[in-house]
C-alpha positions in Angstrom: 133.7 -38.7 -30.0 131.5 -36.9 -27.5 131.0 -33.3 -26.4 132.2 -31.9 -23.0 130.6 -28.8 -21.7 132.7 -27.2 -18.9 131.2 -24.2 -17.1 130.9 -22.4 -13.8 127.2 -22.6 -12.9 125.6 -19.9 -10.7 124.5 -21.5 -7.5 121.3 -19.5 -7.6 120.4 -21.8 -10.5 118.8 -24.6 -8.5 118.5 -27.1 -11.3 121.4 -28.7 -13.0 121.4 -28.9 -16.8 121.7 -32.7 -16.6 118.4 -32.8 -14.6 116.8 -30.7 -17.3 117.9 -33.1 -20.0 116.6 -36.0 -18.1 113.2 -34.4 -17.9 113.2 -33.5 -21.6 114.1 -37.1 -22.6 111.5 -38.6 -20.2 108.9 -36.6 -22.2 110.2 -37.7 -25.6 111.6 -34.4 -26.8 113.3 -34.7 -30.2 116.3 -32.8 -31.6 118.2 -32.1 -28.4 121.5 -33.5 -27.1 121.6 -36.8 -25.3 123.3 -36.6 -21.9 125.8 -39.3 -21.0 127.2 -38.0 -17.7 127.6 -34.8 -15.7 127.9 -33.4 -12.2 129.0 -30.4 -10.1 132.6 -30.4 -8.7 131.7 -29.4 -5.2 135.2 -28.5 -4.2 135.5 -26.0 -7.1 133.7 -22.9 -6.0 134.4 -19.2 -6.7 135.5 -16.9 -3.8 135.5 -13.5 -5.6 132.1 -12.8 -4.1 133.6 -12.9 -0.6 136.4 -10.5 -1.6 134.1 -7.8 -3.0 131.7 -7.3 -0.2 132.2 -3.6 -0.4 130.4 -3.5 -3.8 126.7 -2.9 -4.1 124.5 -6.1 -4.5 123.9 -5.3 -8.2 127.6 -5.3 -9.1 128.9 -8.0 -6.7 129.8 -11.3 -8.3 127.7 -14.2 -7.3 129.0 -17.6 -6.2 129.6 -20.2 -8.9 130.4 -23.9 -8.9 132.4 -25.8 -11.4 130.0 -28.1 -13.5 130.6 -30.5 -16.3 128.2 -32.2 -18.8 129.0 -34.8 -21.4 126.6 -35.3 -24.3 126.5 -37.8 -27.2 126.0 -35.4 -30.1 128.7 -33.3 -31.6 127.5 -30.3 -33.5 128.6 -27.7 -36.0 127.7 -24.1 -35.5 124.6 -22.8 -37.3 126.6 -20.4 -39.3 128.1 -23.4 -41.2 124.7 -23.9 -43.0 125.1 -24.4 -46.8 122.3 -22.1 -48.2 119.0 -20.5 -47.3 117.1 -23.7 -47.7 119.5 -25.4 -45.3 119.2 -22.6 -42.8 115.4 -22.7 -42.5 115.4 -26.5 -42.3 118.0 -26.5 -39.5 116.1 -23.9 -37.5 112.9 -25.8 -38.1 114.3 -28.8 -36.1 115.0 -26.4 -33.2 111.5 -25.0 -33.3 110.1 -28.6 -33.1 112.3 -29.3 -30.1 111.2 -26.1 -28.5 107.5 -26.9 -29.0 107.7 -30.5 -27.6 109.7 -29.3 -24.7 107.1 -26.7 -23.8 104.0 -28.7 -24.5 105.1 -32.0 -23.1 107.9 -31.4 -20.6 106.7 -27.9 -19.6 110.1 -26.4 -20.1 110.8 -23.1 -21.7 114.3 -22.8 -23.2 114.7 -19.1 -22.4 117.9 -18.6 -24.4 117.0 -19.2 -28.1 120.0 -17.9 -30.1 122.2 -18.7 -33.1 124.8 -20.2 -30.8 122.3 -22.6 -29.3 121.1 -24.2 -32.5 123.6 -26.7 -33.7 123.9 -28.9 -36.8 124.4 -32.6 -35.9 127.7 -33.6 -37.4 126.4 -37.1 -38.2 122.9 -36.5 -39.5 122.9 -32.8 -40.6 119.7 -32.3 -38.5 119.5 -29.3 -36.3 119.2 -29.6 -32.5 118.4 -27.1 -29.8 121.3 -27.0 -27.3 122.2 -25.4 -24.0 119.3 -25.7 -21.7 121.1 -24.3 -18.6 119.1 -21.1 -18.5 115.7 -22.8 -19.1 112.6 -22.1 -17.0 110.2 -24.8 -15.9 106.5 -23.9 -16.2 106.2 -23.9 -12.4 109.0 -21.2 -12.3 107.0 -18.9 -14.7 104.1 -18.9 -12.3 106.4 -17.1 -9.9 106.9 -14.4 -12.5 110.7 -14.8 -12.7 111.9 -12.0 -15.0 113.0 -12.8 -18.5 116.1 -10.6 -18.5 117.3 -9.8 -15.0 117.8 -12.1 -13.4 117.3 -14.5 -16.2 118.5 -15.8 -19.6 118.7 -14.8 -23.2 121.3 -13.6 -25.6 121.0 -9.9 -26.2 120.9 -9.8 -30.1 118.1 -12.3 -30.2 115.9 -11.2 -27.3 112.4 -10.1 -28.1 111.6 -6.4 -28.3 109.4 -6.6 -25.3 112.0 -8.3 -23.0 114.5 -5.6 -24.0 112.1 -2.7 -23.5 110.9 -4.1 -20.2 113.9 -5.8 -18.6 112.1 -7.1 -15.5 109.2 -8.7 -17.5 108.6 -12.4 -16.8 109.6 -14.8 -19.5 106.9 -15.9 -22.0 106.7 -18.4 -24.8 106.3 -15.5 -27.2 109.8 -14.2 -26.3 111.5 -17.4 -27.4 109.4 -17.7 -30.6 110.3 -14.2 -31.6 114.0 -15.1 -31.1 113.7 -17.7 -33.8 112.7 -15.0 -36.3 115.7 -12.8 -35.3 118.0 -15.7 -35.9 116.9 -16.0 -39.5 117.2 -12.2 -39.9 120.7 -12.1 -38.6 121.9 -14.8 -40.8 120.2 -13.2 -43.8 121.9 -9.9 -43.1 125.3 -11.6 -42.4 125.5 -14.1 -45.2 123.1 -13.1 -48.1 122.9 -10.4 -50.6 120.7 -7.4 -49.6 120.4 -3.6 -50.1 123.3 -2.9 -47.6 125.6 -5.8 -48.8 129.3 -5.1 -48.8 131.0 -4.2 -52.1 133.0 -7.3 -52.8 132.5 -10.5 -54.8 132.1 -14.0 -53.5 135.4 -15.1 -55.2 137.4 -12.2 -53.8 140.0 -12.9 -51.1 139.3 -12.8 -47.4 141.4 -9.7 -47.1 139.3 -7.9 -49.8 136.1 -9.0 -48.2 137.2 -7.7 -44.8 138.3 -4.4 -46.3 134.9 -4.0 -48.0 133.1 -4.8 -44.7 135.3 -2.3 -42.8 134.0 0.5 -45.1 130.3 -0.7 -44.9 129.2 1.7 -42.2 125.5 1.6 -43.2 125.4 -2.2 -42.5 127.3 -1.8 -39.3 124.8 0.8 -38.1 121.8 -1.4 -39.0 123.4 -4.3 -37.1 123.8 -2.1 -34.1 120.3 -0.7 -34.2 118.6 -4.1 -34.5 120.8 -6.4 -32.5 122.9 -4.3 -30.1 121.0 -1.2 -29.2 121.4 -0.6 -25.5 120.7 2.1 -22.9 122.3 1.8 -19.4 119.7 2.2 -16.7 119.7 2.5 -12.9 120.6 -0.4 -10.6 122.7 -2.2 -13.2 119.9 -2.8 -15.7 120.1 -2.2 -19.4 117.3 -1.9 -21.9 116.9 -1.7 -25.7 114.6 -3.0 -28.4 113.2 0.3 -29.5 114.3 -0.1 -33.1 113.2 -3.7 -33.1 109.7 -2.6 -31.9 109.6 0.2 -34.6 110.0 -2.3 -37.4 107.5 -4.6 -35.8 104.9 -1.8 -35.6 105.2 -1.3 -39.3 105.3 -5.0 -40.1 108.4 -4.4 -42.2 111.7 -6.4 -42.0 114.8 -4.3 -41.2 116.5 -5.4 -44.5 115.4 -6.0 -48.1 117.1 -9.0 -49.7 118.2 -9.0 -53.3 115.5 -10.7 -55.5 116.2 -13.7 -57.7 114.9 -13.9 -61.3 112.1 -16.0 -60.0 111.0 -13.2 -57.6 111.4 -12.8 -53.8 113.9 -15.3 -52.4 113.0 -17.9 -49.7 114.5 -15.7 -47.0 112.8 -12.6 -48.3 109.4 -14.4 -48.1 110.2 -15.7 -44.7 111.1 -12.2 -43.3 108.0 -10.6 -44.8 105.7 -13.2 -43.4 107.6 -13.2 -40.1 107.2 -9.5 -39.6 103.5 -9.7 -40.5 103.2 -12.3 -37.7 105.1 -10.1 -35.2 103.0 -7.0 -36.1 99.8 -9.0 -35.5 101.1 -10.3 -32.1 102.3 -6.9 -30.9 99.1 -5.2 -32.0 97.3 -7.0 -29.2 100.0 -6.6 -26.5 98.7 -4.6 -23.5 101.5 -2.2 -22.9 99.8 -0.7 -19.8 100.2 -4.1 -18.2 103.9 -4.0 -18.9 104.5 -0.6 -17.4 105.5 -2.0 -13.9 108.4 -3.9 -15.7 110.0 -0.8 -17.1 113.3 0.5 -15.7 114.4 4.1 -15.4 117.4 5.3 -17.4 120.4 6.9 -15.8 120.2 10.7 -15.5 123.3 11.1 -17.6 123.7 10.1 -21.3 126.0 7.2 -22.2 128.0 7.5 -24.3 125.3 -12.7 -58.3 128.5 -14.6 -57.7 127.0 -17.7 -56.1 126.4 -20.7 -58.3 123.9 -23.4 -57.4 125.7 -26.1 -55.4 125.0 -29.8 -55.2 122.7 -30.7 -52.4 124.9 -32.8 -50.2 122.8 -32.7 -47.0 122.0 -36.0 -45.3 118.4 -35.1 -44.5 115.8 -36.8 -46.6 112.9 -34.3 -47.1 110.7 -34.8 -50.1 109.4 -31.1 -50.2 112.0 -29.3 -48.1 109.6 -28.7 -45.2 110.9 -30.2 -41.9 107.6 -29.4 -40.3 105.6 -31.4 -42.8 108.1 -34.3 -42.8 107.7 -34.9 -39.1 103.9 -34.6 -39.2 103.8 -31.7 -36.8 100.2 -30.9 -36.0 99.6 -27.2 -36.3 96.9 -24.8 -37.5 96.9 -24.2 -41.2 95.7 -20.7 -41.7 93.5 -20.0 -44.7 94.9 -17.9 -47.5 93.5 -14.5 -48.4 91.9 -13.9 -51.8 95.3 -12.7 -53.0 97.5 -15.3 -51.4 100.9 -14.3 -52.7 103.3 -12.3 -50.6 102.6 -8.7 -51.5 105.2 -6.0 -51.8 104.1 -4.3 -48.6 104.9 -7.4 -46.6 101.4 -8.9 -46.4 101.7 -12.6 -45.7 98.7 -13.6 -47.7 97.2 -15.8 -44.9 94.6 -15.0 -42.2 95.7 -15.2 -38.6 92.7 -15.4 -36.3 94.5 -15.3 -32.9 95.1 -11.9 -31.4 98.5 -12.9 -30.0 99.6 -15.8 -32.3 103.0 -16.2 -30.7 101.6 -17.3 -27.4 101.5 -20.8 -29.0 103.7 -22.5 -31.5 101.1 -23.0 -34.3 101.7 -19.8 -36.2 105.5 -20.1 -36.1 105.4 -23.8 -37.2 103.0 -22.7 -40.0 105.5 -20.0 -41.1 108.4 -22.5 -41.3 106.2 -24.8 -43.5 104.4 -22.2 -45.6 107.6 -20.5 -46.7 108.3 -23.7 -48.8 105.0 -23.6 -50.6 103.4 -21.6 -53.5 100.0 -19.8 -53.3 98.3 -23.2 -54.0 100.0 -24.9 -51.2 102.3 -27.0 -53.4 106.0 -27.4 -52.7 108.2 -24.8 -54.4 111.2 -25.8 -56.6 114.1 -24.2 -54.7 116.9 -25.7 -56.8 118.1 -22.2 -57.8 118.7 -21.2 -54.2 121.2 -24.0 -53.5 124.5 -22.2 -52.9 123.1 -18.8 -52.4 125.1 -18.1 -49.3 127.4 -15.1 -49.5 130.6 -14.3 -47.6 130.5 -13.2 -43.9 129.7 -9.5 -43.9 130.4 -9.2 -40.2 134.1 -10.0 -40.6 136.1 -6.7 -40.3 133.1 -4.5 -39.6 133.6 -1.0 -38.1 134.1 -1.0 -34.3 130.9 -0.8 -32.2 130.0 -2.1 -28.8 127.9 -4.9 -27.5 127.5 -6.5 -24.1 128.1 -9.7 -22.3 126.1 -10.2 -19.1 128.6 -11.4 -16.5 126.3 -12.5 -13.8 122.9 -12.8 -12.3 122.9 -9.2 -11.1 123.3 -7.6 -14.5 127.0 -6.5 -14.5 128.1 -5.8 -18.1 131.4 -5.5 -19.9 131.9 -3.8 -23.3 133.0 -6.0 -26.2 134.3 -4.8 -29.6 131.8 -5.2 -32.4 131.3 -7.5 -34.0 132.2 -10.3 -31.6 131.5 -13.7 -33.1 127.7 -13.7 -33.0 127.6 -17.3 -31.8 129.8 -16.5 -28.8 127.8 -13.5 -27.4 126.0 -15.4 -24.8 124.1 -14.0 -21.8 125.0 -15.9 -18.6 123.0 -16.1 -15.5 
């Protein structure tokens, strides 16, 4: 069995995804798909752009060509992870792939999202998928915008790329997206302060009914992941609420604690938002002013039981980073190294903008599995801690799907399947 990706590629994208995969494999990038075959079907091209010449450039469809790619690996969606330990492990594989791709192949993924992290059906390892919107390092020197034209999936985009839609893509934008992936899964599948009022053993209908009445959670999802303001010339911007939480270094949700104290995901989120706060504290917003866009003049409208660990991965202390001997800076711990109630991570970050490189994020994905002395934590009690899907049957909201390079949007009912809300170039 193999995987066939069938798409209509924007002709403005000069590089084929197959060529990108070849460059990635030439540089030994791990935890990505293995290409078998692929090519454009030259006779299959769109013609709608020729029939809509009366439209302004920003809303006119662009020409696309039919393209196919066959890869060896068949993956399950990230949302099929078993528990919080499994979630962080799977995403760790994707972080490793992203780092090697950037440092060795000089390729930035530029579309890190929950849909693009897959679980290998044979090995249970994670892999980073869909490199069709990637940017080569030589592209970034030309300051190609991160959002328009560009890549990314709206819910997972960095606060800066949402607030400044024409800002060129940066490594930090992608690394911030990994943290939002963990946040969304925590809000969607784990117990927290806004969790729906239903039990894990209730029926699907009962769960959906409880979700439909959970307006506070729906509002929090919208504020963090779908906030959008329509602007001039087809642009949209958002990220204000994301930025607000980053400024205070506080995760947007508080997870229910276990008897042993803060859960693995709670620790990750506290440490993650401390990392984001440190990074944003040293962002020069004056330099970003030219990338802002003007708005339109008018307003627009404890039921889980520990489950048997059946994963195929063989990790002695749960840390994927340590298992693959990833070299990264190990930050010294503070005098009070435990994660404090105010979200302090307990470790000293020296860099002013730590997300400009992968070290701090790799450290986070390793440190979350360790106690204050650096020893591996016993996480047996977290096996099977995944709750039901609290997005199913949520109140109606709106999100967006970018249709084309020029930023034309269409409204979608909320919540669309998170793994399907993809931004297309």
